[in-house]
C-alpha positions as a printed NumPy array, in Angstrom:
array([[-139.933,   66.437,  102.67 ],
       [-139.281,   66.389,  106.383],
       [-135.757,   65.101,  106.903],
       [-134.179,   66.075,  110.213],
       [-130.858,   65.755,  111.972],
       [-131.143,   65.095,  115.698],
       [-128.042,   66.343,  117.456],
       [-125.147,   64.821,  115.534],
       [-127.287,   62.009,  114.052],
       [-128.168,   62.705,  110.42 ],
       [-129.998,   60.488,  107.947],
       [-127.953,   58.939,  105.143],
       [-130.11 ,   58.43 ,  102.067],
       [-128.979,   57.011,   98.737],
       [-129.459,   59.412,   95.856],
       [-131.076,   56.495,   94.04 ],
       [-133.853,   56.09 ,   96.634],
       [-137.313,   57.6  ,   96.283],
       [-138.313,   59.592,   99.348],
       [-141.861,   60.922,   99.153],
       [-142.146,   64.588,  100.168],
       [-144.79 ,   63.764,  102.791],
       [-142.787,   61.277,  104.866],
       [-140.701,   62.071,  107.964],
       [-137.145,   60.851,  108.549],
       [-135.365,   61.773,  111.788],
       [-131.873,   61.051,  113.125],
       [-129.798,   57.923,  112.596],
       [-131.54 ,   56.462,  109.54 ],
       [-129.815,   54.861,  106.531],
       [-131.713,   54.126,  103.328],
       [-130.232,   52.113,  100.461],
       [-130.407,   52.513,   96.692],
       [-133.686,   51.934,   94.855],
       [-135.641,   51.835,   98.103],
       [-138.843,   53.8  ,   98.498],
       [-140.343,   55.605,  101.468],
       [-144.007,   56.477,  100.865],
       [-146.412,   59.18 ,  102.173],
       [-146.869,   59.553,  105.931],
       [-144.206,   56.965,  106.744],
       [-142.2  ,   57.959,  109.833],
       [-138.673,   56.642,  110.405],
       [-137.464,   57.959,  113.769],
       [-133.888,   56.998,  114.593],
       [-133.59 ,   58.766,  117.937],
       [-132.965,   55.905,  120.395],
       [-130.783,   53.952,  117.956],
       [-130.143,   53.383,  114.25 ],
       [-132.598,   52.367,  111.562],
       [-131.138,   50.595,  108.518],
       [-133.184,   50.128,  105.343],
       [-131.495,   48.024,  102.647],
       [-131.668,   48.335,   98.868],
       [-134.832,   47.777,   96.778],
       [-137.007,   47.892,   99.901],
       [-140.418,   49.544,  100.09 ],
       [-141.634,   51.25 ,  103.261],
       [-145.261,   51.955,  102.448],
       [-147.758,   54.628,  103.421],
       [-148.33 ,   55.279,  107.117],
       [-145.671,   52.891,  108.391],
       [-143.86 ,   53.793,  111.627],
       [-140.321,   52.527,  112.213],
       [-138.645,   53.217,  115.55 ],
       [-135.909,   51.699,  117.708],
       [-135.164,   50.976,  121.317],
       [-131.833,   51.922,  122.823],
       [-130.666,   48.312,  123.035],
       [-131.883,   47.253,  119.575],
       [-131.642,   48.983,  116.206],
       [-134.311,   48.298,  113.626],
       [-132.995,   46.694,  110.471],
       [-134.884,   45.98 ,  107.252],
       [-132.866,   44.1  ,  104.632],
       [-132.743,   44.208,  100.844],
       [-135.742,   43.533,   98.582],
       [-138.296,   43.681,  101.388],
       [-141.857,   44.925,  101.277],
       [-143.147,   46.633,  104.396],
       [-146.872,   47.145,  103.856],
       [-149.164,   50.038,  104.66 ],
       [-149.559,   51.124,  108.301],
       [-146.964,   48.686,  109.7  ],
       [-145.152,   49.307,  113.01 ],
       [-141.586,   48.008,  113.342],
       [-139.689,   48.575,  116.592],
       [-136.296,   47.187,  117.621],
       [-136.546,   44.205,  115.272],
       [-134.804,   42.639,  112.282],
       [-136.467,   41.976,  108.937],
       [-134.013,   39.985,  106.826],
       [-133.609,   40.198,  103.028],
       [-136.543,   39.136,  100.814],
       [-139.203,   39.252,  103.517],
       [-142.702,   40.711,  103.418],
       [-144.549,   42.317,  106.32 ],
       [-148.231,   42.705,  105.477],
       [-150.467,   45.731,  105.968],
       [-151.267,   46.73 ,  109.532],
       [-148.782,   44.338,  111.134],
       [-146.652,   44.996,  114.204],
       [-143.189,   43.492,  114.722],
       [-141.722,   44.213,  118.147],
       [-138.513,   44.163,  120.174],
       [-135.836,   41.632,  119.274],
       [-138.152,   39.78 ,  116.889],
       [-136.551,   38.422,  113.722],
       [-138.382,   37.835,  110.446],
       [-136.048,   35.619,  108.427],
       [-135.47 ,   35.758,  104.666],
       [-138.384,   34.561,  102.544],
       [-140.78 ,   34.737,  105.514],
       [-144.104,   36.536,  105.386],
       [-145.952,   38.297,  108.211],
       [-149.644,   38.337,  107.3  ],
       [-151.849,   41.429,  107.434],
       [-152.638,   42.684,  110.952],
       [-150.422,   40.088,  112.641],
       [-148.539,   40.945,  115.834],
       [-145.065,   39.423,  116.091],
       [-144.295,   39.785,  119.795],
       [-140.967,   40.381,  121.56 ],
       [-138.237,   37.771,  120.944],
       [-140.239,   35.83 ,  118.328],
       [-138.467,   34.357,  115.313],
       [-140.365,   33.826,  112.073],
       [-138.27 ,   31.167,  110.279],
       [-137.324,   31.342,  106.622],
       [-140.247,   30.302,  104.452],
       [-142.77 ,   30.581,  107.29 ],
       [-146.01 ,   32.524,  107.449],
       [-146.891,   34.392,  110.674],
       [-150.622,   35.037,  111.188],
       [-152.808,   36.374,  113.983],
       [-152.57 ,   38.152,  117.323],
       [-150.214,   37.075,  118.717],
       [-148.767,   35.643,  115.528],
       [-148.77 ,   31.889,  115.138],
       [-146.07 ,   30.46 ,  112.893],
       [-146.988,   28.235,  109.96 ],
       [-143.743,   26.661,  108.7  ],
       [-143.122,   26.507,  104.96 ],
       [-146.363,   28.361,  104.143],
       [-144.939,   31.604,  102.704],
       [-144.963,   32.144,   98.956],
       [-141.526,   33.15 ,   97.639],
       [-143.157,   34.199,   94.352],
       [-145.481,   36.622,   96.157],
       [-142.592,   38.073,   98.192],
       [-140.455,   38.577,   95.067],
       [-143.344,   39.981,   93.015],
       [-144.127,   42.566,   95.702],
       [-140.508,   43.714,   96.046],
       [-140.096,   43.915,   92.265],
       [-143.313,   45.913,   91.831],
       [-142.242,   48.598,   94.283],
       [-138.627,   48.714,   93.093],
       [-139.912,   49.38 ,   89.565],
       [-141.866,   52.406,   90.835],
       [-138.808,   54.245,   92.182],
       [-137.567,   55.69 ,   88.876],
       [-141.082,   56.458,   87.652],
       [-141.909,   58.441,   90.79 ],
       [-138.532,   60.199,   90.797],
       [-139.195,   61.458,   87.278],
       [-142.948,   62.011,   87.268],
       [-144.23 ,   63.01 ,   90.705],
       [-145.137,   66.684,   90.828],
       [-147.238,   68.627,   93.277],
       [-150.316,   70.44 ,   92.02 ],
       [-151.697,   73.342,   94.071]])
C-alpha cells in the first residue's frame, strides 16, 4: 500500500482498520478502528489534517483533501460511497454520502443526513440531521433521509473489515 509521510506529517492508522493495498494515504491523516479504505481511494493530508472516525467506509476511487483553513473530518459509522470528493468539509457521525457526490469547503453534513448520488454540496452549505441532499447544486429535503439505510450501509462495510483483513490475498 502507498502510505507516505510528508515532512513531519505522518498518517496514524488504527491496527484494527482495513487499508486496501491499492489506496494512497499521504501526510496528516488519522483513521479509526474498524474503518475501511478501499482501492484507489486517495486521502491527501498535505494542506491540513484529515480525520476518519471508527467504523467508517471510504469506498473505491474516493478523493479526500483539505484546504489550509479547514480540515476534512468524517465521523464514526459513516459511509462514503464510490468516487466521492470531500474537501475541507465535515461529515458528522452516522451520515451517508452517495456515489459520485462532491462535498466542498466548510460544508457540514449532519448526523443521520444523506447526500444522494452525484449531488454537489457547495461551499458553506449545511445538510441538517435527517435531511436528504439531492442535485447540482444540492437541494435540501428535510426529514427525507432513511436512518435504516444509513445504518445498514455502515454495518455492511464494518462487517467486511475483519473478513478482508484475513482473506484478501494478491494473485499474480
